[in-house]
All heavy atoms as TSV, in Angstrom:
chain	resi	resn	atom	element	x	y	z
A	1	MET	N	N	-6.310	12.504	-4.723
A	1	MET	CA	C	-5.485	12.084	-5.825
A	1	MET	C	C	-5.215	10.585	-5.678
A	1	MET	O	O	-4.751	10.121	-4.644
A	1	MET	CB	C	-4.170	12.868	-5.814
A	1	MET	CG	C	-3.109	12.249	-6.658
A	1	MET	SD	S	-1.559	13.142	-6.797
A	1	MET	CE	C	-1.084	13.459	-5.134
A	2	LEU	N	N	-5.512	9.834	-6.723
A	2	LEU	CA	C	-5.233	8.407	-6.718
A	2	LEU	C	C	-3.859	8.155	-7.324
A	2	LEU	O	O	-3.350	8.947	-8.108
A	2	LEU	CB	C	-6.306	7.655	-7.497
A	2	LEU	CG	C	-7.706	7.740	-6.911
A	2	LEU	CD1	C	-8.680	6.953	-7.763
A	2	LEU	CD2	C	-7.737	7.241	-5.478
A	3	TYR	N	N	-3.274	7.037	-6.950
A	3	TYR	CA	C	-1.924	6.705	-7.384
A	3	TYR	C	C	-1.948	5.600	-8.434
A	3	TYR	O	O	-2.927	4.878	-8.565
A	3	TYR	CB	C	-1.084	6.288	-6.183
A	3	TYR	CG	C	-0.967	7.379	-5.153
A	3	TYR	CD1	C	-1.660	7.324	-3.950
A	3	TYR	CD2	C	-0.184	8.497	-5.398
A	3	TYR	CE1	C	-1.564	8.344	-3.015
A	3	TYR	CE2	C	-0.077	9.525	-4.470
A	3	TYR	CZ	C	-0.764	9.437	-3.288
A	3	TYR	OH	O	-0.672	10.448	-2.373
A	4	SER	N	N	-0.838	5.479	-9.160
A	4	SER	CA	C	-0.714	4.458	-10.200
A	4	SER	C	C	0.700	3.888	-10.165
A	4	SER	O	O	1.540	4.332	-9.383
A	4	SER	CB	C	-0.997	5.067	-11.571
A	4	SER	OG	O	0.047	5.961	-11.930
A	5	GLU	N	N	0.975	2.935	-11.052
A	5	GLU	CA	C	2.305	2.314	-11.133
A	5	GLU	C	C	3.378	3.326	-11.534
A	5	GLU	O	O	4.550	3.132	-11.269
A	5	GLU	CB	C	2.283	1.168	-12.141
A	5	GLU	CG	C	1.305	0.083	-11.797
A	5	GLU	CD	C	1.954	-1.115	-11.147
A	5	GLU	OE1	O	3.191	-1.239	-11.191
A	5	GLU	OE2	O	1.204	-1.923	-10.602
A	6	THR	N	N	2.957	4.408	-12.177
A	6	THR	CA	C	3.930	5.417	-12.612
A	6	THR	C	C	3.903	6.672	-11.751
A	6	THR	O	O	4.794	7.504	-11.845
A	6	THR	CB	C	3.678	5.823	-14.077
A	6	THR	OG1	O	2.347	6.318	-14.215
A	6	THR	CG2	C	3.890	4.632	-14.999
A	7	ARG	N	N	2.885	6.803	-10.919
A	7	ARG	CA	C	2.757	7.992	-10.062
A	7	ARG	C	C	2.330	7.531	-8.675
A	7	ARG	O	O	1.189	7.120	-8.463
A	7	ARG	CB	C	1.712	8.933	-10.660
A	7	ARG	CG	C	1.699	10.318	-10.033
A	7	ARG	CD	C	0.747	11.220	-10.780
A	7	ARG	NE	N	-0.599	10.664	-10.802
A	7	ARG	CZ	C	-1.561	10.971	-9.948
A	7	ARG	NH1	N	-1.351	11.867	-9.024
A	7	ARG	NH2	N	-2.742	10.420	-10.038
A	8	TYR	N	N	3.278	7.588	-7.754
A	8	TYR	CA	C	3.026	7.112	-6.399
A	8	TYR	C	C	3.866	7.931	-5.428
A	8	TYR	O	O	4.806	8.623	-5.830
A	8	TYR	CB	C	3.335	5.610	-6.267
A	8	TYR	CG	C	4.649	5.191	-6.876
A	8	TYR	CD1	C	5.840	5.327	-6.184
A	8	TYR	CD2	C	4.695	4.659	-8.160
A	8	TYR	CE1	C	7.043	4.953	-6.734
A	8	TYR	CE2	C	5.901	4.279	-8.729
A	8	TYR	CZ	C	7.062	4.427	-8.011
A	8	TYR	OH	O	8.261	4.055	-8.569
A	9	PRO	N	N	3.560	7.859	-4.132
A	9	PRO	CA	C	4.279	8.655	-3.133
A	9	PRO	C	C	5.763	8.261	-3.048
A	9	PRO	O	O	6.133	7.106	-3.280
A	9	PRO	CB	C	3.578	8.311	-1.822
A	9	PRO	CG	C	2.279	7.718	-2.203
A	9	PRO	CD	C	2.459	7.105	-3.537
A	10	ASP	N	N	6.582	9.222	-2.693
A	10	ASP	CA	C	8.020	8.977	-2.535
A	10	ASP	C	C	8.311	7.859	-1.539
A	10	ASP	O	O	9.310	7.153	-1.670
A	10	ASP	CB	C	8.732	10.253	-2.082
A	10	ASP	CG	C	8.791	11.313	-3.173
A	10	ASP	OD1	O	8.611	10.965	-4.360
A	10	ASP	OD2	O	9.031	12.490	-2.841
A	11	ALA	N	N	7.453	7.689	-0.574
A	11	ALA	CA	C	7.662	6.647	0.438
A	11	ALA	C	C	7.649	5.244	-0.166
A	11	ALA	O	O	8.118	4.292	0.458
A	11	ALA	CB	C	6.590	6.747	1.519
A	12	MET	N	N	7.153	5.113	-1.394
A	12	MET	CA	C	7.051	3.804	-2.040
A	12	MET	C	C	8.173	3.537	-3.044
A	12	MET	O	O	8.235	2.445	-3.609
A	12	MET	CB	C	5.695	3.673	-2.737
A	12	MET	CG	C	4.519	3.703	-1.809
A	12	MET	SD	S	2.984	3.495	-2.729
A	12	MET	CE	C	1.785	3.684	-1.440
A	13	ILE	N	N	9.062	4.484	-3.236
A	13	ILE	CA	C	10.095	4.354	-4.265
A	13	ILE	C	C	10.970	3.121	-4.065
A	13	ILE	O	O	11.249	2.387	-5.011
A	13	ILE	CB	C	10.966	5.630	-4.326
A	13	ILE	CG1	C	10.154	6.775	-4.918
A	13	ILE	CG2	C	12.231	5.400	-5.148
A	13	ILE	CD1	C	10.860	8.119	-4.877
A	14	GLN	N	N	11.413	2.859	-2.867
A	14	GLN	CA	C	12.359	1.772	-2.600
A	14	GLN	C	C	11.696	0.408	-2.382
A	14	GLN	O	O	12.386	-0.582	-2.162
A	14	GLN	CB	C	13.218	2.123	-1.377
A	14	GLN	CG	C	14.052	3.364	-1.551
A	14	GLN	CD	C	15.100	3.211	-2.652
A	14	GLN	OE1	O	15.677	2.151	-2.849
A	14	GLN	NE2	N	15.330	4.288	-3.380
A	15	LEU	N	N	10.383	0.360	-2.455
A	15	LEU	CA	C	9.687	-0.908	-2.225
A	15	LEU	C	C	9.867	-1.852	-3.413
A	15	LEU	O	O	9.930	-1.404	-4.564
A	15	LEU	CB	C	8.191	-0.671	-2.033
A	15	LEU	CG	C	7.760	0.119	-0.807
A	15	LEU	CD1	C	6.257	0.356	-0.843
A	15	LEU	CD2	C	8.155	-0.598	0.466
A	16	PRO	N	N	9.907	-3.147	-3.150
A	16	PRO	CA	C	9.881	-4.098	-4.259
A	16	PRO	C	C	8.596	-3.887	-5.071
A	16	PRO	O	O	7.572	-3.469	-4.521
A	16	PRO	CB	C	9.876	-5.466	-3.569
A	16	PRO	CG	C	10.412	-5.206	-2.203
A	16	PRO	CD	C	10.004	-3.797	-1.861
A	17	GLU	N	N	8.658	-4.188	-6.344
A	17	GLU	CA	C	7.533	-3.885	-7.239
A	17	GLU	C	C	6.223	-4.510	-6.768
A	17	GLU	O	O	5.179	-3.857	-6.810
A	17	GLU	CB	C	7.860	-4.354	-8.649
A	17	GLU	CG	C	6.853	-3.900	-9.680
A	17	GLU	CD	C	7.253	-4.269	-11.087
A	17	GLU	OE1	O	8.457	-4.349	-11.370
A	17	GLU	OE2	O	6.341	-4.487	-11.906
A	18	ASP	N	N	6.256	-5.760	-6.317
A	18	ASP	CA	C	5.014	-6.404	-5.895
A	18	ASP	C	C	4.431	-5.748	-4.646
A	18	ASP	O	O	3.216	-5.562	-4.543
A	18	ASP	CB	C	5.198	-7.904	-5.686
A	18	ASP	CG	C	6.315	-8.264	-4.718
A	18	ASP	OD1	O	7.156	-7.387	-4.398
A	18	ASP	OD2	O	6.371	-9.435	-4.293
A	19	VAL	N	N	5.290	-5.343	-3.733
A	19	VAL	CA	C	4.821	-4.648	-2.533
A	19	VAL	C	C	4.288	-3.268	-2.905
A	19	VAL	O	O	3.231	-2.856	-2.426
A	19	VAL	CB	C	5.950	-4.528	-1.478
A	19	VAL	CG1	C	5.494	-3.696	-0.290
A	19	VAL	CG2	C	6.408	-5.901	-1.022
A	20	ARG	N	N	5.003	-2.553	-3.776
A	20	ARG	CA	C	4.560	-1.218	-4.188
A	20	ARG	C	C	3.198	-1.298	-4.881
A	20	ARG	O	O	2.295	-0.513	-4.597
A	20	ARG	CB	C	5.587	-0.561	-5.111
A	20	ARG	CG	C	5.184	0.855	-5.510
A	20	ARG	CD	C	6.236	1.605	-6.286
A	20	ARG	NE	N	6.787	0.855	-7.380
A	20	ARG	CZ	C	8.061	0.477	-7.486
A	20	ARG	NH1	N	8.929	0.763	-6.528
A	20	ARG	NH2	N	8.473	-0.183	-8.534
A	21	ARG	N	N	3.023	-2.270	-5.770
A	21	ARG	CA	C	1.748	-2.427	-6.483
A	21	ARG	C	C	0.606	-2.648	-5.490
A	21	ARG	O	O	-0.451	-2.021	-5.585
A	21	ARG	CB	C	1.849	-3.597	-7.456
A	21	ARG	CG	C	0.694	-3.713	-8.407
A	21	ARG	CD	C	0.842	-4.862	-9.422
A	21	ARG	NE	N	2.195	-5.067	-9.886
A	21	ARG	CZ	C	2.954	-6.135	-9.580
A	21	ARG	NH1	N	2.485	-7.084	-8.788
A	21	ARG	NH2	N	4.183	-6.252	-10.057
A	22	THR	N	N	0.840	-3.510	-4.508
A	22	THR	CA	C	-0.181	-3.780	-3.492
A	22	THR	C	C	-0.428	-2.556	-2.620
A	22	THR	O	O	-1.582	-2.230	-2.311
A	22	THR	CB	C	0.244	-4.987	-2.630
A	22	THR	OG1	O	0.483	-6.113	-3.482
A	22	THR	CG2	C	-0.830	-5.349	-1.627
A	23	ALA	N	N	0.634	-1.862	-2.249
A	23	ALA	CA	C	0.491	-0.655	-1.423
A	23	ALA	C	C	-0.303	0.422	-2.168
A	23	ALA	O	O	-1.118	1.126	-1.558
A	23	ALA	CB	C	1.857	-0.117	-1.023
A	24	ILE	N	N	-0.083	0.541	-3.457
A	24	ILE	CA	C	-0.837	1.510	-4.262
A	24	ILE	C	C	-2.320	1.154	-4.245
A	24	ILE	O	O	-3.180	2.020	-4.042
A	24	ILE	CB	C	-0.291	1.571	-5.704
A	24	ILE	CG1	C	1.096	2.226	-5.719
A	24	ILE	CG2	C	-1.251	2.323	-6.629
A	24	ILE	CD1	C	1.844	2.077	-7.031
A	25	GLU	N	N	-2.629	-0.130	-4.428
A	25	GLU	CA	C	-4.024	-0.572	-4.408
A	25	GLU	C	C	-4.674	-0.288	-3.052
A	25	GLU	O	O	-5.797	0.220	-2.989
A	25	GLU	CB	C	-4.112	-2.067	-4.709
A	25	GLU	CG	C	-3.768	-2.431	-6.127
A	25	GLU	CD	C	-3.743	-3.945	-6.341
A	25	GLU	OE1	O	-4.253	-4.688	-5.476
A	25	GLU	OE2	O	-3.196	-4.362	-7.375
A	26	ILE	N	N	-3.976	-0.615	-1.982
A	26	ILE	CA	C	-4.522	-0.402	-0.635
A	26	ILE	C	C	-4.715	1.093	-0.373
A	26	ILE	O	O	-5.756	1.510	0.147
A	26	ILE	CB	C	-3.606	-1.028	0.435
A	26	ILE	CG1	C	-3.605	-2.553	0.291
A	26	ILE	CG2	C	-4.044	-0.615	1.836
A	26	ILE	CD1	C	-2.540	-3.249	1.125
A	27	THR	N	N	-3.724	1.909	-0.746
A	27	THR	CA	C	-3.840	3.363	-0.555
A	27	THR	C	C	-5.046	3.904	-1.302
A	27	THR	O	O	-5.852	4.655	-0.735
A	27	THR	CB	C	-2.561	4.079	-1.044
A	27	THR	OG1	O	-1.444	3.581	-0.305
A	27	THR	CG2	C	-2.669	5.579	-0.847
A	28	ASN	N	N	-5.185	3.528	-2.566
A	28	ASN	CA	C	-6.314	4.012	-3.360
A	28	ASN	C	C	-7.639	3.562	-2.771
A	28	ASN	O	O	-8.593	4.350	-2.705
A	28	ASN	CB	C	-6.179	3.557	-4.812
A	28	ASN	CG	C	-5.104	4.309	-5.559
A	28	ASN	OD1	O	-4.690	5.392	-5.155
A	28	ASN	ND2	N	-4.631	3.742	-6.649
A	29	ASP	N	N	-7.710	2.307	-2.315
A	29	ASP	CA	C	-8.945	1.823	-1.693
A	29	ASP	C	C	-9.294	2.639	-0.450
A	29	ASP	O	O	-10.455	3.015	-0.251
A	29	ASP	CB	C	-8.820	0.348	-1.308
A	29	ASP	CG	C	-8.859	-0.584	-2.506
A	29	ASP	OD1	O	-9.265	-0.142	-3.611
A	29	ASP	OD2	O	-8.475	-1.756	-2.336
A	30	MET	N	N	-8.289	2.902	0.382
A	30	MET	CA	C	-8.541	3.678	1.602
A	30	MET	C	C	-8.989	5.100	1.257
A	30	MET	O	O	-9.892	5.649	1.900
A	30	MET	CB	C	-7.296	3.703	2.478
A	30	MET	CG	C	-6.978	2.354	3.108
A	30	MET	SD	S	-5.444	2.367	4.073
A	30	MET	CE	C	-6.013	3.217	5.559
A	31	LEU	N	N	-8.372	5.689	0.242
A	31	LEU	CA	C	-8.750	7.051	-0.150
A	31	LEU	C	C	-10.154	7.076	-0.747
A	31	LEU	O	O	-10.947	7.979	-0.457
A	31	LEU	CB	C	-7.734	7.614	-1.151
A	31	LEU	CG	C	-6.342	7.892	-0.588
A	31	LEU	CD1	C	-5.372	8.244	-1.710
A	31	LEU	CD2	C	-6.380	9.004	0.454
A	32	LEU	N	N	-10.479	6.075	-1.581
A	32	LEU	CA	C	-11.808	6.016	-2.186
A	32	LEU	C	C	-12.895	5.737	-1.157
A	32	LEU	O	O	-14.027	6.185	-1.297
A	32	LEU	CB	C	-11.849	4.953	-3.285
A	32	LEU	CG	C	-11.109	5.318	-4.566
A	32	LEU	CD1	C	-11.037	4.111	-5.499
A	32	LEU	CD2	C	-11.772	6.494	-5.265
A	33	ASP	N	N	-12.534	4.973	-0.129
A	33	ASP	CA	C	-13.494	4.671	0.936
A	33	ASP	C	C	-13.735	5.870	1.836
A	33	ASP	O	O	-14.571	5.824	2.727
A	33	ASP	CB	C	-13.012	3.493	1.788
A	33	ASP	CG	C	-13.178	2.165	1.078
A	33	ASP	OD1	O	-13.900	2.108	0.066
A	33	ASP	OD2	O	-12.568	1.183	1.537
A	34	GLY	N	N	-12.970	6.936	1.612
A	34	GLY	CA	C	-13.143	8.138	2.419
A	34	GLY	C	C	-12.606	7.988	3.820
A	34	GLY	O	O	-13.141	8.537	4.773
A	35	ASP	N	N	-11.535	7.218	3.960
A	35	ASP	CA	C	-10.928	7.005	5.272
A	35	ASP	C	C	-10.246	8.298	5.706
A	35	ASP	O	O	-9.059	8.499	5.506
A	35	ASP	CB	C	-9.926	5.856	5.211
A	35	ASP	CG	C	-9.504	5.387	6.588
A	35	ASP	OD1	O	-9.689	6.160	7.554
A	35	ASP	OD2	O	-8.997	4.278	6.704
A	36	VAL	N	N	-11.030	9.181	6.284
A	36	VAL	CA	C	-10.520	10.499	6.675
A	36	VAL	C	C	-10.065	10.532	8.132
A	36	VAL	O	O	-9.751	11.592	8.648
A	36	VAL	CB	C	-11.577	11.602	6.434
A	36	VAL	CG1	C	-11.840	11.768	4.960
A	36	VAL	CG2	C	-12.851	11.297	7.190
A	37	ARG	N	N	-10.019	9.362	8.753
A	37	ARG	CA	C	-9.543	9.310	10.143
A	37	ARG	C	C	-8.060	9.636	10.207
A	37	ARG	O	O	-7.551	10.019	11.243
A	37	ARG	CB	C	-9.764	7.922	10.741
A	37	ARG	CG	C	-11.213	7.541	10.888
A	37	ARG	CD	C	-11.337	6.109	11.321
A	37	ARG	NE	N	-10.842	5.250	10.242
A	37	ARG	CZ	C	-10.397	4.014	10.411
A	37	ARG	NH1	N	-10.366	3.487	11.604
A	37	ARG	NH2	N	-9.976	3.302	9.397
A	38	HIS	N	N	-7.387	9.448	9.071
A	38	HIS	CA	C	-5.942	9.620	9.048
A	38	HIS	C	C	-5.534	10.618	7.972
A	38	HIS	O	O	-6.210	10.771	6.959
A	38	HIS	CB	C	-5.252	8.285	8.750
A	38	HIS	CG	C	-5.644	7.174	9.659
A	38	HIS	ND1	N	-5.345	7.169	10.999
A	38	HIS	CD2	C	-6.335	6.044	9.427
A	38	HIS	CE1	C	-5.818	6.067	11.550
A	38	HIS	NE2	N	-6.427	5.370	10.623
A	39	HIS	N	N	-4.424	11.264	8.176
A	39	HIS	CA	C	-3.821	12.144	7.183
A	39	HIS	C	C	-3.339	11.272	6.021
A	39	HIS	O	O	-2.995	10.109	6.203
A	39	HIS	CB	C	-2.642	12.881	7.839
A	39	HIS	CG	C	-2.038	13.912	6.971
A	39	HIS	ND1	N	-1.063	13.620	6.065
A	39	HIS	CD2	C	-2.282	15.234	6.860
A	39	HIS	CE1	C	-0.711	14.707	5.424
A	39	HIS	NE2	N	-1.439	15.703	5.902
A	40	LYS	N	N	-3.303	11.822	4.819
A	40	LYS	CA	C	-2.928	11.052	3.638
A	40	LYS	C	C	-1.562	10.378	3.797
A	40	LYS	O	O	-1.374	9.235	3.378
A	40	LYS	CB	C	-2.925	11.939	2.396
A	40	LYS	CG	C	-2.728	11.157	1.115
A	40	LYS	CD	C	-2.672	12.061	-0.106
A	40	LYS	CE	C	-4.057	12.302	-0.610
A	40	LYS	NZ	N	-4.062	13.007	-1.895
A	41	ASP	N	N	-0.600	11.046	4.416
A	41	ASP	CA	C	0.720	10.441	4.612
A	41	ASP	C	C	0.630	9.207	5.509
A	41	ASP	O	O	1.329	8.216	5.290
A	41	ASP	CB	C	1.699	11.440	5.213
A	41	ASP	CG	C	2.072	12.560	4.258
A	41	ASP	OD1	O	1.909	12.376	3.031
A	41	ASP	OD2	O	2.521	13.614	4.734
A	42	LEU	N	N	-0.221	9.268	6.505
A	42	LEU	CA	C	-0.398	8.130	7.392
A	42	LEU	C	C	-1.095	6.985	6.653
A	42	LEU	O	O	-0.748	5.821	6.849
A	42	LEU	CB	C	-1.189	8.535	8.636
A	42	LEU	CG	C	-1.351	7.472	9.713
A	42	LEU	CD1	C	0.006	6.927	10.161
A	42	LEU	CD2	C	-2.098	8.048	10.903
A	43	ILE	N	N	-2.044	7.296	5.797
A	43	ILE	CA	C	-2.705	6.279	4.983
A	43	ILE	C	C	-1.672	5.541	4.144
A	43	ILE	O	O	-1.699	4.316	4.036
A	43	ILE	CB	C	-3.805	6.894	4.093
A	43	ILE	CG1	C	-4.996	7.319	4.965
A	43	ILE	CG2	C	-4.252	5.925	3.005
A	43	ILE	CD1	C	-6.071	8.070	4.231
A	44	VAL	N	N	-0.731	6.273	3.555
A	44	VAL	CA	C	0.315	5.657	2.735
A	44	VAL	C	C	1.157	4.707	3.589
A	44	VAL	O	O	1.441	3.582	3.188
A	44	VAL	CB	C	1.191	6.734	2.054
A	44	VAL	CG1	C	2.425	6.113	1.432
A	44	VAL	CG2	C	0.394	7.484	1.010
A	45	LEU	N	N	1.545	5.132	4.782
A	45	LEU	CA	C	2.351	4.278	5.660
A	45	LEU	C	C	1.587	3.022	6.093
A	45	LEU	O	O	2.150	1.935	6.128
A	45	LEU	CB	C	2.815	5.064	6.882
A	45	LEU	CG	C	3.788	6.199	6.589
A	45	LEU	CD1	C	4.100	6.979	7.867
A	45	LEU	CD2	C	5.063	5.678	5.958
A	46	ILE	N	N	0.315	3.182	6.393
A	46	ILE	CA	C	-0.515	2.033	6.762
A	46	ILE	C	C	-0.607	1.076	5.581
A	46	ILE	O	O	-0.473	-0.142	5.734
A	46	ILE	CB	C	-1.923	2.496	7.208
A	46	ILE	CG1	C	-1.839	3.240	8.536
A	46	ILE	CG2	C	-2.876	1.302	7.312
A	46	ILE	CD1	C	-3.107	3.990	8.907
A	47	ALA	N	N	-0.813	1.614	4.391
A	47	ALA	CA	C	-0.920	0.785	3.189
A	47	ALA	C	C	0.374	0.028	2.920
A	47	ALA	O	O	0.344	-1.149	2.535
A	47	ALA	CB	C	-1.293	1.651	1.985
A	48	ILE	N	N	1.514	0.671	3.120
A	48	ILE	CA	C	2.802	-0.001	2.911
A	48	ILE	C	C	2.941	-1.180	3.876
A	48	ILE	O	O	3.331	-2.280	3.468
A	48	ILE	CB	C	3.972	0.991	3.070
A	48	ILE	CG1	C	4.001	1.959	1.879
A	48	ILE	CG2	C	5.298	0.251	3.202
A	48	ILE	CD1	C	4.979	3.124	2.037
A	49	GLN	N	N	2.606	-0.980	5.145
A	49	GLN	CA	C	2.713	-2.066	6.118
A	49	GLN	C	C	1.766	-3.220	5.773
A	49	GLN	O	O	2.149	-4.387	5.854
A	49	GLN	CB	C	2.420	-1.544	7.532
A	49	GLN	CG	C	3.501	-0.655	8.073
A	49	GLN	CD	C	4.860	-1.343	8.092
A	49	GLN	OE1	O	4.988	-2.499	8.457
A	49	GLN	NE2	N	5.878	-0.632	7.671
A	50	LYS	N	N	0.536	-2.892	5.378
A	50	LYS	CA	C	-0.415	-3.935	4.996
A	50	LYS	C	C	0.061	-4.675	3.748
A	50	LYS	O	O	-0.070	-5.896	3.659
A	50	LYS	CB	C	-1.798	-3.329	4.743
A	50	LYS	CG	C	-2.523	-2.916	5.996
A	50	LYS	CD	C	-3.904	-2.396	5.668
A	50	LYS	CE	C	-4.673	-2.029	6.917
A	50	LYS	NZ	N	-6.060	-1.628	6.605
A	51	ALA	N	N	0.609	-3.950	2.791
A	51	ALA	CA	C	1.092	-4.559	1.551
A	51	ALA	C	C	2.249	-5.511	1.836
A	51	ALA	O	O	2.299	-6.623	1.286
A	51	ALA	CB	C	1.519	-3.482	0.559
A	52	LYS	N	N	3.182	-5.094	2.672
A	52	LYS	CA	C	4.310	-5.966	3.025
A	52	LYS	C	C	3.797	-7.268	3.651
A	52	LYS	O	O	4.269	-8.352	3.331
A	52	LYS	CB	C	5.254	-5.262	3.989
A	52	LYS	CG	C	6.105	-4.197	3.340
A	52	LYS	CD	C	7.011	-3.522	4.360
A	52	LYS	CE	C	7.890	-2.471	3.734
A	52	LYS	NZ	N	8.750	-1.789	4.732
A	53	GLN	N	N	2.836	-7.151	4.533
A	53	GLN	CA	C	2.282	-8.327	5.194
A	53	GLN	C	C	1.563	-9.227	4.192
A	53	GLN	O	O	1.737	-10.446	4.212
A	53	GLN	CB	C	1.328	-7.915	6.325
A	53	GLN	CG	C	0.799	-9.086	7.121
A	53	GLN	CD	C	1.893	-9.841	7.846
A	53	GLN	OE1	O	2.868	-9.259	8.303
A	53	GLN	NE2	N	1.752	-11.143	7.949
A	54	GLN	N	N	0.759	-8.645	3.304
A	54	GLN	CA	C	0.026	-9.440	2.315
A	54	GLN	C	C	0.969	-10.176	1.378
A	54	GLN	O	O	0.777	-11.361	1.097
A	54	GLN	CB	C	-0.924	-8.557	1.507
A	54	GLN	CG	C	-2.143	-8.135	2.255
A	54	GLN	CD	C	-3.081	-7.291	1.410
A	54	GLN	OE1	O	-2.954	-7.211	0.192
A	54	GLN	NE2	N	-4.026	-6.635	2.053
A	55	VAL	N	N	1.989	-9.496	0.887
A	55	VAL	CA	C	2.944	-10.124	-0.021
A	55	VAL	C	C	3.705	-11.231	0.699
A	55	VAL	O	O	3.927	-12.313	0.147
A	55	VAL	CB	C	3.898	-9.069	-0.631
A	55	VAL	CG1	C	5.055	-9.718	-1.351
A	55	VAL	CG2	C	3.130	-8.146	-1.575
A	56	LYS	N	N	4.069	-10.992	1.946
A	56	LYS	CA	C	4.773	-12.001	2.734
A	56	LYS	C	C	3.885	-13.241	2.917
A	56	LYS	O	O	4.353	-14.371	2.782
A	56	LYS	CB	C	5.160	-11.414	4.087
A	56	LYS	CG	C	5.974	-12.331	4.954
A	56	LYS	CD	C	6.377	-11.612	6.242
A	56	LYS	CE	C	7.192	-12.516	7.132
A	56	LYS	NZ	N	7.576	-11.835	8.380
A	57	GLU	N	N	2.624	-13.019	3.216
A	57	GLU	CA	C	1.695	-14.137	3.411
A	57	GLU	C	C	1.479	-14.921	2.112
A	57	GLU	O	O	1.367	-16.137	2.141
A	57	GLU	CB	C	0.363	-13.634	3.955
A	57	GLU	CG	C	0.447	-13.182	5.402
A	57	GLU	CD	C	-0.816	-12.504	5.889
A	57	GLU	OE1	O	-1.782	-12.354	5.117
A	57	GLU	OE2	O	-0.830	-12.104	7.069
A	58	LYS	N	N	1.431	-14.225	0.983
A	58	LYS	CA	C	1.271	-14.901	-0.305
A	58	LYS	C	C	2.495	-15.739	-0.653
A	58	LYS	O	O	2.365	-16.798	-1.245
A	58	LYS	CB	C	1.017	-13.890	-1.425
A	58	LYS	CG	C	-0.363	-13.294	-1.424
A	58	LYS	CD	C	-0.530	-12.312	-2.563
A	58	LYS	CE	C	-1.872	-11.648	-2.516
A	58	LYS	NZ	N	-2.028	-10.620	-3.564
A	59	SER	N	N	3.662	-15.265	-0.281
A	59	SER	CA	C	4.892	-15.983	-0.628
A	59	SER	C	C	5.192	-17.134	0.336
A	59	SER	O	O	5.936	-18.029	-0.004
A	59	SER	CB	C	6.079	-15.019	-0.680
A	59	SER	OG	O	6.361	-14.522	0.609
A	60	ASP	N	N	4.615	-17.098	1.517
A	60	ASP	CA	C	4.832	-18.148	2.505
A	60	ASP	C	C	3.489	-18.640	3.039
A	60	ASP	O	O	2.974	-18.117	4.024
A	60	ASP	CB	C	5.694	-17.630	3.657
A	60	ASP	CG	C	6.128	-18.727	4.607
A	60	ASP	OD1	O	5.683	-19.891	4.437
A	60	ASP	OD2	O	6.906	-18.432	5.526
A	61	PRO	N	N	2.894	-19.649	2.377
A	61	PRO	CA	C	1.558	-20.130	2.761
A	61	PRO	C	C	1.471	-20.597	4.215
A	61	PRO	O	O	0.397	-20.634	4.782
A	61	PRO	CB	C	1.304	-21.288	1.807
A	61	PRO	CG	C	2.329	-21.205	0.746
A	61	PRO	CD	C	3.460	-20.385	1.282
A	62	LYS	N	N	2.601	-20.945	4.828
A	62	LYS	CA	C	2.575	-21.405	6.227
A	62	LYS	C	C	2.148	-20.297	7.182
A	62	LYS	O	O	1.749	-20.560	8.295
A	62	LYS	CB	C	3.946	-21.934	6.625
A	62	LYS	CG	C	4.329	-23.204	5.916
A	62	LYS	CD	C	5.655	-23.726	6.403
A	62	LYS	CE	C	6.750	-23.032	5.642
A	62	LYS	NZ	N	8.090	-23.481	5.934
A	63	LEU	N	N	2.249	-19.019	6.747
A	63	LEU	CA	C	1.869	-17.913	7.615
A	63	LEU	C	C	0.369	-17.731	7.711
A	63	LEU	O	O	-0.114	-17.050	8.592
A	63	LEU	CB	C	2.505	-16.607	7.108
A	63	LEU	CG	C	4.028	-16.548	7.165
A	63	LEU	CD1	C	4.518	-15.267	6.514
A	63	LEU	CD2	C	4.509	-16.626	8.600
A	64	ASN	N	N	-0.382	-18.327	6.813
A	64	ASN	CA	C	-1.846	-18.159	6.798
A	64	ASN	C	C	-2.533	-19.011	7.801
A	64	ASN	O	O	-2.300	-19.946	8.302
A	64	ASN	CB	C	-2.423	-18.433	5.412
A	64	ASN	CG	C	-2.013	-17.355	4.448
A	64	ASN	OD1	O	-1.790	-16.224	4.834
A	64	ASN	ND2	N	-1.915	-17.701	3.200
């Protein structure tokens, strides 16, 4: 099941919109790539952490 801006895991409810949007994209990419090394819940958590980092890096160019 792929996620969208209107349908996403409960773990993403409290995320800022830009982080949630990025986390949804990362989750969908991992699921489409067939990343079966991890359970779907773990994929969501990994995607949230990656999204937070990406958004932080975009907002603060000094981190790159």
